[in-house]
Every structure is written in structure tokens, then in C-alpha cells.
C-alpha positions in Angstrom: 0.5 10.7 32.7 -2.6 11.8 34.5 -5.9 10.0 34.1 -7.4 12.9 31.9 -4.3 13.5 29.8 -4.4 12.3 26.2 -2.1 9.5 25.2 -1.2 11.3 22.0 -1.0 15.1 21.4 0.1 17.1 18.4 0.6 20.7 18.9 0.7 23.0 15.9 2.9 20.6 14.0 4.4 21.4 10.6 6.2 19.1 8.3 7.1 18.5 4.6 6.3 15.6 2.4 8.9 13.4 0.7 9.1 16.0 -2.0 9.8 18.8 0.4 6.5 20.5 -0.1 4.4 21.6 2.9 2.3 18.6 4.2 1.3 19.7 7.7 0.8 23.2 8.3 -0.1 23.5 12.0 -1.9 20.4 12.9 -3.3 20.1 16.3 -5.0 16.9 17.6 -5.4 14.7 20.6 -6.2 11.0 21.1 -7.4 9.8 24.5 -6.7 6.2 26.0 -8.8 3.6 24.4 -10.3 5.9 21.8 -10.7 5.7 18.2 -10.0 8.9 16.3 -10.4 9.2 12.7 -8.4 11.4 10.4 -10.5 12.3 7.4 -9.6 14.1 4.2 -8.8 13.6 0.5 -5.4 12.6 -0.8 -2.8 15.2 0.0 -4.6 16.6 3.0 -1.8 15.4 5.3 -3.1 12.2 6.7 -0.1 9.9 6.0 2.4 12.6 6.8 0.8 13.0 10.2 1.2 9.2 10.9 4.7 9.2 9.7 5.5 12.2 11.7 4.2 10.5 14.9 6.2 7.4 14.0 9.4 9.2 13.5 9.4 8.5 9.7 9.0 12.2 9.0 10.9 14.8 11.0 8.6 17.8 11.9 9.9 21.4 11.1 7.8 22.9 14.0 5.3 22.1 16.8 5.3 19.4 19.3 4.4 15.6 19.3 3.9 14.2 22.7 3.1 10.6 23.8 1.9 10.0 27.3 2.7 13.5 28.2 6.4 13.4 27.1 7.9 14.7 24.0 8.9 12.3 21.2 11.4 14.7 19.8 14.9 13.1 19.0 13.5 9.5 19.4 14.1 7.0 16.6 11.3 4.8 15.1 12.4 1.9 17.2 12.3 3.8 20.4 8.8 4.9 19.7 7.8 1.5 19.0 9.2 0.3 22.4 7.1 3.1 24.1 4.0 1.4 22.6 3.3 3.0 19.3 2.5 0.7 16.3 2.1 2.0 12.6 0.4 0.0 9.8 1.0 1.7 6.5 -1.4 1.5 3.6 -1.5 -1.8 1.8 -1.7 -5.3 3.3 1.7 -5.5 4.7 2.2 -9.2 5.2 5.0 -11.6 4.6 3.4 -13.7 1.8 5.8 -16.6 2.2 5.1 -17.0 5.8 2.0 -18.7 7.4 -0.4 -16.5 9.6 1.2 -17.9 12.7 4.7 -16.9 11.6 3.6 -13.5 10.5 2.3 -12.9 13.9 5.3 -14.7 15.7 8.0 -12.5 13.9 6.4 -9.3 15.2 6.9 -10.2 19.0 10.2 -10.3 20.8 8.6 -11.5 24.1 9.5 -14.8 25.6 7.9 -17.9 24.1 5.1 -18.1 26.7 4.1 -14.6 26.2 4.4 -14.7 22.5 2.0 -17.7 22.5 -0.5 -15.8 24.7 -0.4 -12.8 22.2 -0.9 -15.1 19.2 -4.0 -16.7 20.9 -5.3 -13.3 21.9 -5.0 -12.0 18.2 -6.5 -15.2 16.8 -9.4 -14.9 19.3 -10.1 -11.4 18.2 -9.8 -12.1 14.5 -11.3 -15.5 14.7 -11.8 -16.0 10.9 -8.0 -16.6 10.9 -8.3 -19.5 13.3 -8.8 -22.2 10.7 -6.1 -20.6 8.5 -3.3 -20.2 11.1 -0.8 -22.6 9.2 -1.9 -21.1 5.7 0.7 -19.1 3.7 -0.5 -15.4 3.8 -0.4 -15.1 0.0 -3.3 -17.6 -0.2 -5.6 -15.4 2.1 -8.3 -13.2 0.8 -7.8 -9.5 1.0 -9.8 -9.1 4.2 -8.0 -12.0 5.9 -4.6 -10.4 4.9 -5.7 -7.2 6.5 -6.6 -9.0 9.6 -3.2 -10.6 9.7 -1.5 -7.4 9.2 -3.5 -5.6 12.0 -3.0 -8.6 14.2 0.9 -8.4 13.6 0.9 -4.9 14.6 -1.0 -5.9 17.8 1.8 -8.4 18.6 3.9 -5.7 20.2 1.1 -5.0 22.6 0.9 -1.4 21.7 -0.8 1.4 23.5 -1.5 3.2 20.3 -2.0 1.7 16.8 -2.1 3.9 13.7 -3.7 2.6 10.5 -3.3 4.3 7.0 -6.3 3.6 4.7 -7.1 0.0 6.0 -10.2 0.0 3.9 -8.4 0.1 0.5 -9.5 -2.8 -1.7 -11.9 -4.4 0.6 -15.5 -5.2 -0.3 -18.1 -3.5 1.9 -19.1 -6.6 3.9 -15.4 -7.5 4.6 -14.7 -4.0 5.4 -17.6 -3.9 8.1 -16.1 -7.0 9.6 -12.5 -5.7 9.8 -13.6 -2.4 11.2 -15.9 -4.1 13.8 -12.8 -5.9 15.1 -11.0 -2.6 15.4 -13.8 -1.5 17.6 -13.0 -4.5 19.7 -9.4 -3.7 19.9 -10.3 -0.2 21.3 -12.6 -1.7 23.9 -9.6 -3.7 25.2 -7.9 -0.4 25.9 -5.7 0.2 22.7 -6.1 3.7 21.3 -6.5 3.8 17.5 -5.6 6.7 15.1 -7.2 5.8 11.9 -6.5 7.7 8.5 -9.3 7.2 6.1 -10.8 8.4 2.9 -13.8 6.3 3.6 -15.4 8.7 6.0 -18.7 6.7 6.5 -16.7 3.6 7.4 -14.4 5.4 9.8 -17.1 7.3 11.4 -19.1 4.2 12.0 -16.4 3.0 14.6 -14.7 6.2 15.6 -15.3 8.2 18.8 -14.1 11.4 17.4 -12.9 12.7 14.1 -10.7 15.5 12.6 -11.2 16.7 9.0 -7.9 17.7 7.4 -7.3 20.1 4.6 -3.8 21.2 3.4 -2.2 19.9 6.4 -4.4 21.4 9.1 -7.6 20.4 10.9 -10.5 22.4 9.6 -13.2 20.6 11.5 -13.3 18.3 14.5 -15.9 16.8 16.8 -17.8 13.7 17.9 -18.2 11.0 15.2 -21.8 10.7 16.0 -22.3 14.4 15.2 -20.7 14.0 11.8 -22.9 11.1 11.0 -26.1 13.0 12.0 -25.2 15.9 10.0 -24.3 13.7 6.8 -27.7 12.0 7.3 -29.6 15.3 7.5 -27.8 16.5 4.3 -28.7 13.3 2.5 -32.3 13.5 3.4 -34.8 14.4 0.4 -36.7 17.7 0.9 -39.8 17.3 2.8 -43.1 18.7 1.3 -46.3 19.4 3.1 -49.6 18.5 1.7 -50.4 22.1 0.6 -47.0 22.2 -1.4 -47.6 18.9 -3.1 -51.0 20.1 -4.3 -49.6 23.3 -5.5 
């Protein structure tokens, strides 16, 4: 993998959803190392199928999925995870009967010393969990459960983490807190592919974005450009003094 090569690349990928209907109809996208890329679009646009296809949960019918310059074709989910891909489906996927500490520990198959290091690293990143490490996950707020779930995905020390609608059910202040910590994850070098309907929240932390419709990208660019365009469209009309008098 060369320095300027994307860590993830989809080339004209086609795939069907769980009902056998076309879900991806020629999706092309790239994610660079340490980059946050947002996948935007309404329900049914293909965001979840894209993530499942990358993870190996959905088999593509055409195109290519490459990770670090090599094809993922024929690799099982477990093999893709060992290569450094982590996937967090929609919903707060925690083990409710386990403590925060144990939720993190079970996701790491490294030796005890390395496992402890990773747990400490996750707790440092999501420091609101620090005082709740021995608390059962079911007793946590929605935001803390989401932090625990993201932290568990990070316990495999992935090169790429994919998140499906992590904003669902979170109050705006909690959402801002969770997303700020995702930005910190990327700053440490982990690439993030973020599937979101909440475009404003996703764009606030993303480097680039793709807008999906009917399984294909209809628009892409820098997140900042999307935010500028959105702000311009939201501005009220401006009237000069002459127009106001008239």
C-alpha cells in the first residue's frame, strides 16, 4: 500500500438487499488513512448495504471492494476483521449484563497486558466512562452506551471503523460529545466511514462526504463545502435599502 493509496476503495459495486432488491447500483467511493468520510442519504439509499458489503455480510454481485490495495473478494467476515476492519451496526450494541470494563475486554483477543493498555486507551478517549467502568451497561445513559459500543469496536485496534447511524436516539448535546470523540479517533490515525441521515452532525466532523441515492453516489466533495452550501441556502433573502422602501 503506497502513501497516497486509499485504505478503502469501492469500484462500481452492485449488491442486493436482504429482500433481493437492488441496493447498490454502481457505488464508487474511497476512504483515505485517518480520514472521516460521511455516507449521507435517506433510508433506502444504500448506506447500510454498503457497510455490510465491505464487512462481508452482503455479497456484491459486481464491482470491486479493496482494502489497503488488495481485494476483499472471497474473505469471510472474521478475516476482514483480522485485516483491521470494524463494523458497528445501528443501535447501541452492548452486552447489557456486562460491565463497561467487561464489554471492552471481551472484544479483545490480545494478551492481558495489551488488553489492559487498549482498555485504558479507550477509557481515556471516552473519559465520561471512567467513573462507570464497573457499571453494568444496561444502567448507562444512551450516550454512554454508544461510547461503550464504539469503544468495544476500537478494542480490536482497527485501521477502519464503520458506523451505521450512531446518532439515532441521542439528544443533541450528547450527540455532539460522541461525535467530537470520533474526531479524536480519526486524529489518532483510524479511518472512519460514517453512515448517517443526520447530515449536519456527520458533516461537522467529516473530511469528505458522499450523497447516496438508489445505491449510487450522486454527489461527493469536501464536508466543508457541503456545510457552506447548506448555510448559503438557509440564509434569508437580502434586500437593499431601495428594495425595502419600495
